[in-house]
C-alpha positions in Angstrom: -16.0 9.6 9.3 -12.3 9.9 10.0 -9.7 8.5 7.5 -6.1 7.3 8.1 -3.6 7.2 5.1 -0.6 5.0 5.7 2.4 4.9 3.4 3.7 1.4 3.0 7.2 1.1 1.2 7.2 -2.2 -0.8 8.9 -4.6 -3.3 6.2 -6.3 -5.0 8.2 -9.1 -6.0 8.9 -10.2 -2.3 6.9 -8.3 0.3 3.7 -9.9 -0.3 3.7 -11.6 3.3 4.6 -8.3 5.2 1.7 -6.5 3.3 -0.7 -9.4 4.3 0.4 -8.9 8.2 0.2 -5.0 8.1 -3.5 -5.3 6.2 -4.8 -7.8 8.8 -3.3 -5.6 11.7 -5.3 -2.9 10.6 -8.2 -1.9 12.8 -10.7 -0.1 10.6 -12.1 -0.9 7.3 -9.7 -0.4 4.1 -11.1 2.0 2.0 -8.5 2.2 -0.8 -5.2 1.0 -1.7 -3.5 3.2 -4.1 0.0 2.3 -5.6 2.8 4.9 -6.7 3.9 3.4 -10.4 7.0 5.0 -11.7 9.1 4.1 -14.9 12.4 2.8 -14.4 15.1 1.9 -17.2 14.0 0.6 -20.5 10.4 2.0 -19.7 9.8 -0.7 -17.1 6.9 0.3 -14.4 7.7 -0.3 -10.8 5.7 0.1 -7.6 7.5 2.2 -5.3 4.9 2.5 -2.3 1.3 2.0 -1.6 -1.0 4.5 -0.1 -3.5 2.5 2.2 -6.8 4.6 3.2 -8.2 3.4 6.3 -11.7 4.4 7.6 -11.5 4.7 11.5 -14.8 4.5 13.6 
């Protein structure tokens, strides 16, 4: 099996439609979606980007 990892920069409050289009455009099977969570001002967590692991046939 071969895998490809995509990094997808995202703003969780406004990029839902773009993420949906990206995921639907992938050819292979999505194995995992891993968020990169950072702590911002006042201890507020924020997702900066997603790592999307795709299994390629």
